[in-house]
Structures are given as structure tokens and as C-alpha cells.
All heavy atoms as TSV, in Angstrom:
chain	resi	resn	atom	element	x	y	z
A	1	MET	N	N	0.836	-1.170	0.000
A	1	MET	CA	C	0.000	0.000	0.000
A	1	MET	C	C	0.885	1.238	0.000
A	1	MET	O	O	1.548	1.517	0.972
A	1	MET	CB	C	-0.890	0.019	1.227
A	1	MET	CG	C	-1.804	-1.121	1.303
A	1	MET	SD	S	-3.289	-0.695	2.190
A	1	MET	CE	C	-4.123	-2.203	1.979
A	2	ASP	N	N	0.856	1.951	-1.069
A	2	ASP	CA	C	1.684	3.133	-1.176
A	2	ASP	C	C	1.051	4.336	-0.496
A	2	ASP	O	O	1.739	5.176	0.040
A	2	ASP	CB	C	1.945	3.454	-2.640
A	2	ASP	CG	C	2.790	2.388	-3.302
A	2	ASP	OD1	O	3.463	1.631	-2.578
A	2	ASP	OD2	O	2.770	2.306	-4.531
A	3	ASN	N	N	-0.249	4.412	-0.508
A	3	ASN	CA	C	-0.938	5.575	0.038
A	3	ASN	C	C	-1.514	5.244	1.410
A	3	ASN	O	O	-2.458	4.482	1.535
A	3	ASN	CB	C	-2.049	6.006	-0.930
A	3	ASN	CG	C	-2.710	7.292	-0.514
A	3	ASN	OD1	O	-2.399	7.865	0.533
A	3	ASN	ND2	N	-3.638	7.745	-1.326
A	4	ILE	N	N	-0.945	5.859	2.456
A	4	ILE	CA	C	-1.388	5.575	3.821
A	4	ILE	C	C	-2.841	5.972	4.036
A	4	ILE	O	O	-3.548	5.380	4.830
A	4	ILE	CB	C	-0.449	6.247	4.857
A	4	ILE	CG1	C	-0.743	5.744	6.266
A	4	ILE	CG2	C	-0.578	7.748	4.819
A	4	ILE	CD1	C	-0.464	4.303	6.461
A	5	ASP	N	N	-3.305	6.975	3.310
A	5	ASP	CA	C	-4.693	7.421	3.455
A	5	ASP	C	C	-5.678	6.377	2.939
A	5	ASP	O	O	-6.858	6.437	3.251
A	5	ASP	CB	C	-4.895	8.748	2.732
A	5	ASP	CG	C	-4.072	9.861	3.355
A	5	ASP	OD1	O	-3.810	9.810	4.565
A	5	ASP	OD2	O	-3.707	10.784	2.610
A	6	ALA	N	N	-5.198	5.415	2.162
A	6	ALA	CA	C	-6.077	4.388	1.612
A	6	ALA	C	C	-6.473	3.353	2.657
A	6	ALA	O	O	-7.450	2.652	2.492
A	6	ALA	CB	C	-5.405	3.694	0.439
A	7	PHE	N	N	-5.729	3.274	3.762
A	7	PHE	CA	C	-6.036	2.282	4.797
A	7	PHE	C	C	-6.739	2.973	5.954
A	7	PHE	O	O	-6.279	4.005	6.423
A	7	PHE	CB	C	-4.750	1.601	5.282
A	7	PHE	CG	C	-5.016	0.310	5.975
A	7	PHE	CD1	C	-5.165	-0.853	5.250
A	7	PHE	CD2	C	-5.148	0.255	7.350
A	7	PHE	CE1	C	-5.434	-2.062	5.883
A	7	PHE	CE2	C	-5.419	-0.944	7.989
A	7	PHE	CZ	C	-5.559	-2.104	7.244
A	8	PRO	N	N	-7.857	2.432	6.452
A	8	PRO	CA	C	-8.576	3.064	7.562
A	8	PRO	C	C	-7.713	3.154	8.825
A	8	PRO	O	O	-6.774	2.379	9.007
A	8	PRO	CB	C	-9.762	2.126	7.818
A	8	PRO	CG	C	-9.853	1.261	6.625
A	8	PRO	CD	C	-8.497	1.208	5.998
A	9	ALA	N	N	-8.063	4.088	9.675
A	9	ALA	CA	C	-7.332	4.280	10.931
A	9	ALA	C	C	-7.408	3.025	11.794
A	9	ALA	O	O	-8.453	2.383	11.883
A	9	ALA	CB	C	-7.897	5.473	11.685
A	10	VAL	N	N	-6.280	2.681	12.400
A	10	VAL	CA	C	-6.196	1.531	13.297
A	10	VAL	C	C	-5.855	2.077	14.684
A	10	VAL	O	O	-4.765	2.593	14.886
A	10	VAL	CB	C	-5.103	0.539	12.828
A	10	VAL	CG1	C	-5.023	-0.647	13.775
A	10	VAL	CG2	C	-5.380	0.071	11.412
A	11	SER	N	N	-6.793	1.980	15.605
A	11	SER	CA	C	-6.583	2.564	16.929
A	11	SER	C	C	-5.759	1.646	17.835
A	11	SER	O	O	-5.730	0.428	17.650
A	11	SER	CB	C	-7.925	2.858	17.599
A	11	SER	OG	O	-8.542	1.652	18.008
A	12	SER	N	N	-5.123	2.265	18.811
A	12	SER	CA	C	-4.360	1.497	19.803
A	12	SER	C	C	-5.281	0.600	20.622
A	12	SER	O	O	-4.896	-0.512	20.995
A	12	SER	CB	C	-3.598	2.448	20.725
A	12	SER	OG	O	-2.634	3.137	19.984
A	13	ASN	N	N	-6.502	1.059	20.885
A	13	ASN	CA	C	-7.471	0.226	21.622
A	13	ASN	C	C	-7.796	-1.043	20.845
A	13	ASN	O	O	-7.919	-2.126	21.426
A	13	ASN	CB	C	-8.746	1.002	21.900
A	13	ASN	CG	C	-8.564	2.081	22.936
A	13	ASN	OD1	O	-7.644	2.008	23.757
A	13	ASN	ND2	N	-9.406	3.086	22.888
A	14	PHE	N	N	-7.936	-0.897	19.543
A	14	PHE	CA	C	-8.220	-2.043	18.680
A	14	PHE	C	C	-7.050	-3.029	18.710
A	14	PHE	O	O	-7.244	-4.242	18.859
A	14	PHE	CB	C	-8.500	-1.557	17.259
A	14	PHE	CG	C	-8.872	-2.646	16.297
A	14	PHE	CD1	C	-9.965	-3.458	16.516
A	14	PHE	CD2	C	-8.133	-2.843	15.147
A	14	PHE	CE1	C	-10.317	-4.462	15.626
A	14	PHE	CE2	C	-8.466	-3.833	14.246
A	14	PHE	CZ	C	-9.565	-4.640	14.485
A	15	ILE	N	N	-5.830	-2.512	18.615
A	15	ILE	CA	C	-4.630	-3.348	18.670
A	15	ILE	C	C	-4.556	-4.086	20.003
A	15	ILE	O	O	-4.282	-5.299	20.046
A	15	ILE	CB	C	-3.356	-2.500	18.466
A	15	ILE	CG1	C	-3.337	-1.876	17.078
A	15	ILE	CG2	C	-2.101	-3.313	18.723
A	15	ILE	CD1	C	-3.268	-2.843	15.938
A	16	ASN	N	N	-4.805	-3.375	21.090
A	16	ASN	CA	C	-4.764	-4.006	22.416
A	16	ASN	C	C	-5.778	-5.133	22.537
A	16	ASN	O	O	-5.479	-6.188	23.111
A	16	ASN	CB	C	-4.998	-2.964	23.512
A	16	ASN	CG	C	-3.860	-1.981	23.616
A	16	ASN	OD1	O	-2.742	-2.257	23.204
A	16	ASN	ND2	N	-4.151	-0.811	24.156
A	17	LYS	N	N	-6.963	-4.936	21.989
A	17	LYS	CA	C	-7.992	-5.981	22.040
A	17	LYS	C	C	-7.586	-7.184	21.184
A	17	LYS	O	O	-7.778	-8.337	21.589
A	17	LYS	CB	C	-9.339	-5.425	21.573
A	17	LYS	CG	C	-10.489	-6.344	21.858
A	17	LYS	CD	C	-10.617	-6.581	23.350
A	17	LYS	CE	C	-11.849	-7.376	23.678
A	17	LYS	NZ	N	-11.963	-7.653	25.110
A	18	LEU	N	N	-7.014	-6.933	20.016
A	18	LEU	CA	C	-6.538	-8.033	19.174
A	18	LEU	C	C	-5.448	-8.831	19.875
A	18	LEU	O	O	-5.428	-10.065	19.805
A	18	LEU	CB	C	-6.011	-7.506	17.838
A	18	LEU	CG	C	-7.052	-7.040	16.842
A	18	LEU	CD1	C	-6.373	-6.416	15.636
A	18	LEU	CD2	C	-7.964	-8.178	16.419
A	19	GLU	N	N	-4.547	-8.138	20.560
A	19	GLU	CA	C	-3.482	-8.817	21.304
A	19	GLU	C	C	-4.074	-9.687	22.422
A	19	GLU	O	O	-3.544	-10.749	22.738
A	19	GLU	CB	C	-2.503	-7.805	21.903
A	19	GLU	CG	C	-1.632	-7.128	20.888
A	19	GLU	CD	C	-0.467	-7.984	20.418
A	19	GLU	OE1	O	-0.406	-9.191	20.719
A	19	GLU	OE2	O	0.393	-7.435	19.744
A	20	GLU	N	N	-5.175	-9.232	22.981
A	20	GLU	CA	C	-5.845	-10.000	24.049
A	20	GLU	C	C	-6.545	-11.231	23.480
A	20	GLU	O	O	-6.470	-12.321	24.046
A	20	GLU	CB	C	-6.861	-9.078	24.737
A	20	GLU	CG	C	-7.588	-9.676	25.908
A	20	GLU	CD	C	-8.590	-8.698	26.494
A	20	GLU	OE1	O	-8.240	-7.520	26.682
A	20	GLU	OE2	O	-9.737	-9.122	26.748
A	21	VAL	N	N	-7.216	-11.057	22.352
A	21	VAL	CA	C	-7.984	-12.148	21.748
A	21	VAL	C	C	-7.078	-13.151	21.037
A	21	VAL	O	O	-7.332	-14.359	21.072
A	21	VAL	CB	C	-9.035	-11.575	20.767
A	21	VAL	CG1	C	-9.741	-12.684	20.011
A	21	VAL	CG2	C	-10.049	-10.719	21.524
A	22	PHE	N	N	-6.003	-12.652	20.397
A	22	PHE	CA	C	-5.075	-13.502	19.650
A	22	PHE	C	C	-3.665	-13.318	20.203
A	22	PHE	O	O	-2.791	-12.760	19.547
A	22	PHE	CB	C	-5.098	-13.159	18.159
A	22	PHE	CG	C	-6.458	-13.231	17.539
A	22	PHE	CD1	C	-7.133	-12.074	17.177
A	22	PHE	CD2	C	-7.071	-14.447	17.319
A	22	PHE	CE1	C	-8.392	-12.136	16.605
A	22	PHE	CE2	C	-8.332	-14.524	16.748
A	22	PHE	CZ	C	-8.998	-13.363	16.392
A	23	PRO	N	N	-3.413	-13.799	21.420
A	23	PRO	CA	C	-2.114	-13.560	22.062
A	23	PRO	C	C	-0.999	-14.375	21.408
A	23	PRO	O	O	-1.246	-15.360	20.702
A	23	PRO	CB	C	-2.345	-14.050	23.494
A	23	PRO	CG	C	-3.379	-15.110	23.356
A	23	PRO	CD	C	-4.277	-14.641	22.244
A	24	LEU	N	N	0.230	-13.928	21.656
A	24	LEU	CA	C	1.383	-14.716	21.240
A	24	LEU	C	C	1.372	-16.028	22.004
A	24	LEU	O	O	1.064	-16.050	23.201
A	24	LEU	CB	C	2.679	-13.962	21.538
A	24	LEU	CG	C	2.994	-12.796	20.625
A	24	LEU	CD1	C	4.194	-12.025	21.150
A	24	LEU	CD2	C	3.256	-13.282	19.211
A	25	ARG	N	N	1.671	-17.104	21.313
A	25	ARG	CA	C	1.681	-18.418	21.956
A	25	ARG	C	C	3.023	-19.086	21.730
A	25	ARG	O	O	3.636	-18.918	20.688
A	25	ARG	CB	C	0.593	-19.310	21.356
A	25	ARG	CG	C	-0.805	-18.884	21.669
A	25	ARG	CD	C	-1.841	-19.772	21.025
A	25	ARG	NE	N	-1.621	-21.175	21.318
A	25	ARG	CZ	C	-2.280	-22.159	20.712
A	25	ARG	NH1	N	-3.176	-21.896	19.798
A	25	ARG	NH2	N	-2.031	-23.410	21.021
A	26	ASP	N	N	3.432	-19.854	22.716
A	26	ASP	CA	C	4.657	-20.645	22.566
A	26	ASP	C	C	4.437	-22.074	23.063
A	26	ASP	O	O	5.372	-22.768	23.414
A	26	ASP	CB	C	5.827	-19.989	23.278
A	26	ASP	CG	C	5.631	-19.888	24.770
A	26	ASP	OD1	O	4.544	-20.240	25.270
A	26	ASP	OD2	O	6.570	-19.447	25.456
A	27	ASP	N	N	3.181	-22.490	23.065
A	27	ASP	CA	C	2.857	-23.808	23.596
A	27	ASP	C	C	2.724	-24.887	22.523
A	27	ASP	O	O	2.216	-25.963	22.785
A	27	ASP	CB	C	1.581	-23.732	24.431
A	27	ASP	CG	C	0.375	-23.249	23.643
A	27	ASP	OD1	O	0.558	-22.674	22.549
A	27	ASP	OD2	O	-0.756	-23.424	24.130
A	28	PHE	N	N	3.182	-24.603	21.317
A	28	PHE	CA	C	3.146	-25.621	20.274
A	28	PHE	C	C	4.319	-26.573	20.452
A	28	PHE	O	O	5.385	-26.191	20.915
A	28	PHE	CB	C	3.220	-24.970	18.882
A	28	PHE	CG	C	2.025	-24.128	18.546
A	28	PHE	CD1	C	2.128	-22.748	18.482
A	28	PHE	CD2	C	0.796	-24.704	18.297
A	28	PHE	CE1	C	1.037	-21.963	18.170
A	28	PHE	CE2	C	-0.312	-23.931	17.988
A	28	PHE	CZ	C	-0.186	-22.554	17.924
A	29	ASP	N	N	4.102	-27.834	20.100
A	29	ASP	CA	C	5.185	-28.808	20.169
A	29	ASP	C	C	5.191	-29.617	18.875
A	29	ASP	O	O	4.450	-29.324	17.948
A	29	ASP	CB	C	5.048	-29.700	21.406
A	29	ASP	CG	C	3.744	-30.490	21.430
A	29	ASP	OD1	O	3.061	-30.579	20.390
A	29	ASP	OD2	O	3.404	-31.029	22.485
A	30	TYR	N	N	6.032	-30.624	18.836
A	30	TYR	CA	C	6.169	-31.419	17.616
A	30	TYR	C	C	4.890	-32.163	17.249
A	30	TYR	O	O	4.706	-32.521	16.096
A	30	TYR	CB	C	7.324	-32.417	17.761
A	30	TYR	CG	C	8.661	-31.731	17.820
A	30	TYR	CD1	C	9.393	-31.702	18.997
A	30	TYR	CD2	C	9.181	-31.103	16.701
A	30	TYR	CE1	C	10.619	-31.065	19.051
A	30	TYR	CE2	C	10.400	-30.458	16.745
A	30	TYR	CZ	C	11.114	-30.446	17.924
A	30	TYR	OH	O	12.315	-29.810	17.967
A	31	GLY	N	N	4.006	-32.351	18.199
A	31	GLY	CA	C	2.772	-33.064	17.926
A	31	GLY	C	C	1.643	-32.164	17.456
A	31	GLY	O	O	0.565	-32.643	17.139
A	32	SER	N	N	1.879	-30.856	17.398
A	32	SER	CA	C	0.831	-29.926	16.974
A	32	SER	C	C	0.502	-30.138	15.500
A	32	SER	O	O	1.387	-30.330	14.665
A	32	SER	CB	C	1.278	-28.482	17.188
A	32	SER	OG	O	1.498	-28.231	18.549
A	33	ALA	N	N	-0.784	-30.094	15.213
A	33	ALA	CA	C	-1.227	-30.278	13.829
A	33	ALA	C	C	-0.789	-29.094	12.972
A	33	ALA	O	O	-0.821	-27.940	13.411
A	33	ALA	CB	C	-2.744	-30.412	13.787
A	34	GLN	N	N	-0.367	-29.383	11.762
A	34	GLN	CA	C	0.086	-28.332	10.851
A	34	GLN	C	C	-1.025	-27.322	10.581
A	34	GLN	O	O	-0.772	-26.119	10.498
A	34	GLN	CB	C	0.575	-28.935	9.543
A	34	GLN	CG	C	1.144	-27.887	8.598
A	34	GLN	CD	C	1.697	-28.488	7.334
A	34	GLN	OE1	O	1.557	-29.681	7.077
A	34	GLN	NE2	N	2.309	-27.661	6.522
A	35	ASN	N	N	-2.261	-27.783	10.465
A	35	ASN	CA	C	-3.382	-26.871	10.227
A	35	ASN	C	C	-3.551	-25.890	11.378
A	35	ASN	O	O	-3.831	-24.714	11.158
A	35	ASN	CB	C	-4.678	-27.646	10.013
A	35	ASN	CG	C	-4.701	-28.376	8.690
A	35	ASN	OD1	O	-3.886	-28.117	7.812
A	35	ASN	ND2	N	-5.629	-29.304	8.556
A	36	ALA	N	N	-3.383	-26.358	12.605
A	36	ALA	CA	C	-3.497	-25.480	13.765
A	36	ALA	C	C	-2.403	-24.422	13.753
A	36	ALA	O	O	-2.653	-23.251	14.058
A	36	ALA	CB	C	-3.439	-26.292	15.053
A	37	LEU	N	N	-1.196	-24.834	13.388
A	37	LEU	CA	C	-0.087	-23.884	13.300
A	37	LEU	C	C	-0.334	-22.852	12.202
A	37	LEU	O	O	-0.131	-21.645	12.408
A	37	LEU	CB	C	1.221	-24.621	13.013
A	37	LEU	CG	C	1.787	-25.463	14.144
A	37	LEU	CD1	C	2.909	-26.344	13.641
A	37	LEU	CD2	C	2.260	-24.575	15.264
A	38	MET	N	N	-0.763	-23.293	11.049
A	38	MET	CA	C	-1.017	-22.375	9.944
A	38	MET	C	C	-2.131	-21.396	10.296
A	38	MET	O	O	-2.035	-20.199	10.001
A	38	MET	CB	C	-1.368	-23.160	8.676
A	38	MET	CG	C	-0.177	-23.901	8.119
A	38	MET	SD	S	-0.488	-25.015	6.707
A	38	MET	CE	C	-1.879	-24.353	5.892
A	39	PHE	N	N	-3.171	-21.868	10.954
A	39	PHE	CA	C	-4.276	-21.009	11.352
A	39	PHE	C	C	-3.795	-19.955	12.337
A	39	PHE	O	O	-4.067	-18.766	12.182
A	39	PHE	CB	C	-5.400	-21.858	11.962
A	39	PHE	CG	C	-6.649	-21.080	12.264
A	39	PHE	CD1	C	-7.478	-20.664	11.238
A	39	PHE	CD2	C	-6.993	-20.775	13.573
A	39	PHE	CE1	C	-8.631	-19.946	11.512
A	39	PHE	CE2	C	-8.139	-20.060	13.853
A	39	PHE	CZ	C	-8.964	-19.643	12.820
A	40	TYR	N	N	-3.028	-20.369	13.345
A	40	TYR	CA	C	-2.496	-19.447	14.340
A	40	TYR	C	C	-1.585	-18.408	13.696
A	40	TYR	O	O	-1.714	-17.204	13.942
A	40	TYR	CB	C	-1.731	-20.201	15.432
A	40	TYR	CG	C	-0.912	-19.278	16.296
A	40	TYR	CD1	C	-1.529	-18.476	17.245
A	40	TYR	CD2	C	0.462	-19.175	16.125
A	40	TYR	CE1	C	-0.784	-17.594	18.017
A	40	TYR	CE2	C	1.210	-18.302	16.894
A	40	TYR	CZ	C	0.587	-17.517	17.834
A	40	TYR	OH	O	1.317	-16.635	18.584
A	41	TYR	N	N	-0.651	-18.846	12.868
A	41	TYR	CA	C	0.280	-17.903	12.246
A	41	TYR	C	C	-0.424	-16.964	11.278
A	41	TYR	O	O	0.002	-15.827	11.098
A	41	TYR	CB	C	1.450	-18.629	11.595
A	41	TYR	CG	C	2.413	-19.161	12.623
A	41	TYR	CD1	C	2.612	-20.517	12.796
A	41	TYR	CD2	C	3.095	-18.285	13.475
A	41	TYR	CE1	C	3.478	-20.994	13.765
A	41	TYR	CE2	C	3.958	-18.758	14.451
A	41	TYR	CZ	C	4.145	-20.112	14.583
A	41	TYR	OH	O	4.991	-20.581	15.559
A	42	GLY	N	N	-1.506	-17.411	10.681
A	42	GLY	CA	C	-2.314	-16.517	9.844
A	42	GLY	C	C	-2.965	-15.422	10.676
A	42	GLY	O	O	-2.970	-14.251	10.285
A	43	GLN	N	N	-3.502	-15.801	11.829
A	43	GLN	CA	C	-4.096	-14.803	12.728
A	43	GLN	C	C	-3.050	-13.786	13.160
A	43	GLN	O	O	-3.276	-12.571	13.119
A	43	GLN	CB	C	-4.677	-15.476	13.973
A	43	GLN	CG	C	-5.887	-16.316	13.710
A	43	GLN	CD	C	-6.294	-17.100	14.948
A	43	GLN	OE1	O	-5.463	-17.425	15.804
A	43	GLN	NE2	N	-7.572	-17.415	15.043
A	44	ARG	N	N	-1.897	-14.283	13.590
A	44	ARG	CA	C	-0.848	-13.388	14.079
A	44	ARG	C	C	-0.299	-12.510	12.956
A	44	ARG	O	O	0.093	-11.376	13.193
A	44	ARG	CB	C	0.276	-14.187	14.734
A	44	ARG	CG	C	-0.087	-14.744	16.083
A	44	ARG	CD	C	-0.578	-13.710	17.066
A	44	ARG	NE	N	0.420	-12.666	17.305
A	44	ARG	CZ	C	0.233	-11.623	18.092
A	44	ARG	NH1	N	-0.897	-11.467	18.748
A	44	ARG	NH2	N	1.179	-10.732	18.239
A	45	SER	N	N	-0.314	-13.012	11.728
A	45	SER	CA	C	0.137	-12.215	10.594
A	45	SER	C	C	-0.757	-10.990	10.423
A	45	SER	O	O	-0.271	-9.878	10.187
A	45	SER	CB	C	0.128	-13.065	9.322
A	45	SER	OG	O	0.463	-12.294	8.208
A	46	VAL	N	N	-2.050	-11.165	10.555
A	46	VAL	CA	C	-2.985	-10.049	10.454
A	46	VAL	C	C	-2.771	-9.074	11.608
A	46	VAL	O	O	-2.739	-7.860	11.402
A	46	VAL	CB	C	-4.448	-10.554	10.415
A	46	VAL	CG1	C	-5.426	-9.395	10.501
A	46	VAL	CG2	C	-4.689	-11.368	9.156
A	47	VAL	N	N	-2.593	-9.592	12.810
A	47	VAL	CA	C	-2.351	-8.725	13.975
A	47	VAL	C	C	-1.064	-7.926	13.761
A	47	VAL	O	O	-1.039	-6.707	13.986
A	47	VAL	CB	C	-2.293	-9.544	15.281
A	47	VAL	CG1	C	-1.867	-8.672	16.451
A	47	VAL	CG2	C	-3.646	-10.196	15.571
A	48	ARG	N	N	0.001	-8.578	13.309
A	48	ARG	CA	C	1.265	-7.867	13.061
A	48	ARG	C	C	1.103	-6.795	11.988
A	48	ARG	O	O	1.647	-5.693	12.106
A	48	ARG	CB	C	2.363	-8.846	12.657
A	48	ARG	CG	C	2.949	-9.612	13.811
A	48	ARG	CD	C	4.236	-10.347	13.432
A	48	ARG	NE	N	4.146	-11.100	12.191
A	48	ARG	CZ	C	3.733	-12.357	12.098
A	48	ARG	NH1	N	3.379	-13.032	13.180
A	48	ARG	NH2	N	3.691	-12.964	10.931
A	49	PHE	N	N	0.340	-7.098	10.937
A	49	PHE	CA	C	0.088	-6.122	9.888
A	49	PHE	C	C	-0.619	-4.894	10.449
A	49	PHE	O	O	-0.245	-3.752	10.145
A	49	PHE	CB	C	-0.758	-6.748	8.768
A	49	PHE	CG	C	-1.204	-5.755	7.733
A	49	PHE	CD1	C	-0.337	-5.332	6.749
A	49	PHE	CD2	C	-2.483	-5.239	7.762
A	49	PHE	CE1	C	-0.742	-4.405	5.795
A	49	PHE	CE2	C	-2.899	-4.315	6.820
A	49	PHE	CZ	C	-2.024	-3.901	5.835
A	50	LEU	N	N	-1.637	-5.114	11.271
A	50	LEU	CA	C	-2.386	-3.989	11.828
A	50	LEU	C	C	-1.546	-3.191	12.827
A	50	LEU	O	O	-1.661	-1.968	12.900
A	50	LEU	CB	C	-3.684	-4.487	12.467
A	50	LEU	CG	C	-4.703	-5.024	11.453
A	50	LEU	CD1	C	-5.871	-5.691	12.159
A	50	LEU	CD2	C	-5.177	-3.919	10.527
A	51	ILE	N	N	-0.690	-3.867	13.576
A	51	ILE	CA	C	0.230	-3.163	14.481
A	51	ILE	C	C	1.147	-2.255	13.660
A	51	ILE	O	O	1.374	-1.091	14.022
A	51	ILE	CB	C	1.050	-4.165	15.327
A	51	ILE	CG1	C	0.158	-4.818	16.365
A	51	ILE	CG2	C	2.229	-3.482	15.987
A	51	ILE	CD1	C	0.792	-5.996	17.078
A	52	GLU	N	N	1.651	-2.755	12.557
A	52	GLU	CA	C	2.532	-1.961	11.697
A	52	GLU	C	C	1.778	-0.774	11.098
A	52	GLU	O	O	2.311	0.332	11.019
A	52	GLU	CB	C	3.129	-2.837	10.590
A	52	GLU	CG	C	4.175	-2.153	9.775
A	52	GLU	CD	C	5.379	-1.700	10.576
A	52	GLU	OE1	O	5.712	-2.323	11.604
A	52	GLU	OE2	O	6.003	-0.693	10.175
A	53	GLN	N	N	0.532	-0.995	10.682
A	53	GLN	CA	C	-0.266	0.115	10.152
A	53	GLN	C	C	-0.473	1.186	11.218
A	53	GLN	O	O	-0.384	2.378	10.932
A	53	GLN	CB	C	-1.623	-0.387	9.638
A	53	GLN	CG	C	-1.549	-1.189	8.375
A	53	GLN	CD	C	-0.913	-0.422	7.240
A	53	GLN	OE1	O	-1.299	0.699	6.921
A	53	GLN	NE2	N	0.085	-1.021	6.616
A	54	ASN	N	N	-0.731	0.768	12.445
A	54	ASN	CA	C	-0.901	1.702	13.556
A	54	ASN	C	C	0.372	2.522	13.765
A	54	ASN	O	O	0.320	3.746	13.928
A	54	ASN	CB	C	-1.293	0.943	14.822
A	54	ASN	CG	C	-1.407	1.836	16.030
A	54	ASN	OD1	O	-0.441	1.993	16.777
A	54	ASN	ND2	N	-2.576	2.408	16.226
A	55	LYS	N	N	1.522	1.878	13.722
A	55	LYS	CA	C	2.803	2.585	13.883
A	55	LYS	C	C	3.011	3.594	12.758
A	55	LYS	O	O	3.412	4.732	12.996
A	55	LYS	CB	C	3.971	1.592	13.898
A	55	LYS	CG	C	4.091	0.806	15.162
A	55	LYS	CD	C	5.266	-0.160	15.074
A	55	LYS	CE	C	5.323	-1.072	16.271
A	55	LYS	NZ	N	6.383	-2.075	16.156
A	56	ILE	N	N	2.749	3.168	11.539
A	56	ILE	CA	C	2.914	4.058	10.385
A	56	ILE	C	C	1.988	5.262	10.508
A	56	ILE	O	O	2.400	6.406	10.277
A	56	ILE	CB	C	2.657	3.288	9.071
A	56	ILE	CG1	C	3.762	2.284	8.823
A	56	ILE	CG2	C	2.506	4.247	7.892
A	56	ILE	CD1	C	3.458	1.285	7.714
A	57	GLN	N	N	0.746	5.013	10.880
A	57	GLN	CA	C	-0.208	6.106	11.008
A	57	GLN	C	C	0.206	7.075	12.113
A	57	GLN	O	O	0.107	8.289	11.939
A	57	GLN	CB	C	-1.615	5.555	11.262
A	57	GLN	CG	C	-2.177	4.844	10.052
A	57	GLN	CD	C	-3.438	4.060	10.325
A	57	GLN	OE1	O	-3.945	4.014	11.440
A	57	GLN	NE2	N	-3.963	3.433	9.290
A	58	ASN	N	N	0.692	6.552	13.231
A	58	ASN	CA	C	1.133	7.424	14.319
A	58	ASN	C	C	2.367	8.222	13.919
A	58	ASN	O	O	2.481	9.398	14.260
A	58	ASN	CB	C	1.404	6.622	15.586
A	58	ASN	CG	C	0.124	6.159	16.241
A	58	ASN	OD1	O	-0.921	6.783	16.092
A	58	ASN	ND2	N	0.190	5.053	16.951
A	59	GLU	N	N	3.296	7.619	13.203
A	59	GLU	CA	C	4.480	8.337	12.734
A	59	GLU	C	C	4.102	9.409	11.725
A	59	GLU	O	O	4.645	10.512	11.750
A	59	GLU	CB	C	5.479	7.366	12.108
A	59	GLU	CG	C	6.165	6.473	13.103
A	59	GLU	CD	C	6.978	5.369	12.459
A	59	GLU	OE1	O	7.049	5.311	11.212
A	59	GLU	OE2	O	7.535	4.563	13.219
A	60	THR	N	N	3.135	9.101	10.861
A	60	THR	CA	C	2.677	10.058	9.864
A	60	THR	C	C	2.045	11.269	10.550
A	60	THR	O	O	2.267	12.406	10.138
A	60	THR	CB	C	1.686	9.393	8.895
A	60	THR	OG1	O	2.313	8.280	8.273
A	60	THR	CG2	C	1.201	10.373	7.839
A	61	ILE	N	N	1.254	11.021	11.573
A	61	ILE	CA	C	0.621	12.114	12.315
A	61	ILE	C	C	1.693	13.013	12.942
A	61	ILE	O	O	1.597	14.226	12.880
A	61	ILE	CB	C	-0.325	11.559	13.400
A	61	ILE	CG1	C	-1.566	10.939	12.763
A	61	ILE	CG2	C	-0.733	12.656	14.381
A	61	ILE	CD1	C	-2.436	10.154	13.717
A	62	LEU	N	N	2.718	12.407	13.511
A	62	LEU	CA	C	3.767	13.178	14.166
A	62	LEU	C	C	4.610	13.972	13.176
A	62	LEU	O	O	5.080	15.063	13.492
A	62	LEU	CB	C	4.663	12.253	14.993
A	62	LEU	CG	C	4.012	11.600	16.211
A	62	LEU	CD1	C	4.968	10.602	16.848
A	62	LEU	CD2	C	3.582	12.650	17.221
A	63	THR	N	N	4.839	13.438	11.997
A	63	THR	CA	C	5.705	14.124	11.038
A	63	THR	C	C	4.964	15.156	10.188
A	63	THR	O	O	5.600	16.003	9.576
A	63	THR	CB	C	6.406	13.110	10.111
A	63	THR	OG1	O	5.417	12.335	9.431
A	63	THR	CG2	C	7.332	12.215	10.889
A	64	LYS	N	N	3.649	15.116	10.144
A	64	LYS	CA	C	2.876	16.079	9.364
A	64	LYS	C	C	2.740	17.413	10.077
A	64	LYS	O	O	2.381	18.396	9.484
A	64	LYS	CB	C	1.494	15.541	9.048
A	64	LYS	CG	C	1.491	14.553	7.904
A	64	LYS	CD	C	0.081	14.213	7.506
A	64	LYS	CE	C	0.067	13.309	6.296
A	64	LYS	NZ	N	-1.283	12.992	5.862
A	65	VAL	N	N	3.025	17.460	11.369
A	65	VAL	CA	C	2.846	18.692	12.150
A	65	VAL	C	C	3.894	19.691	11.799
A	65	VAL	O	O	4.935	19.538	11.355
A	65	VAL	CB	C	2.890	18.384	13.667
A	65	VAL	CG1	C	2.830	19.656	14.471
A	65	VAL	CG2	C	1.759	17.463	14.000
């Protein structure tokens, strides 16, 4: 996404709630099903993307002043 204005605002409250609902996990072991791992990492990928968008938006706000 080249244009930051094209992505809706991502609030810190929203990020905090996502972190609560989809927390980082380290309880997987060799017996964990591949589908479960892929599903989890897909969720975390979206959370990481939104965290990055939040950072970019906050930096943009600070540098536009």
C-alpha cells in the first residue's frame, strides 16, 4: 500500500484488544497439527500487519505537524 490514506485508521485500543484475543503463543510442540499452526500464524500475521499500520499512522501524524 503506497498511500497511507487508503487504509482506515487503526486505533491502539483495537490493537490491544486483538493482542488480548489472539495472544502470542509458545505452547506448540512437535505433535501440533500443521493446520493449527497455519491457522495461528495466519491470525498473528494479520495482527502484526495492523500493528505496523498503527505505527505508520502514528508516525505520519507526528511528522505532518
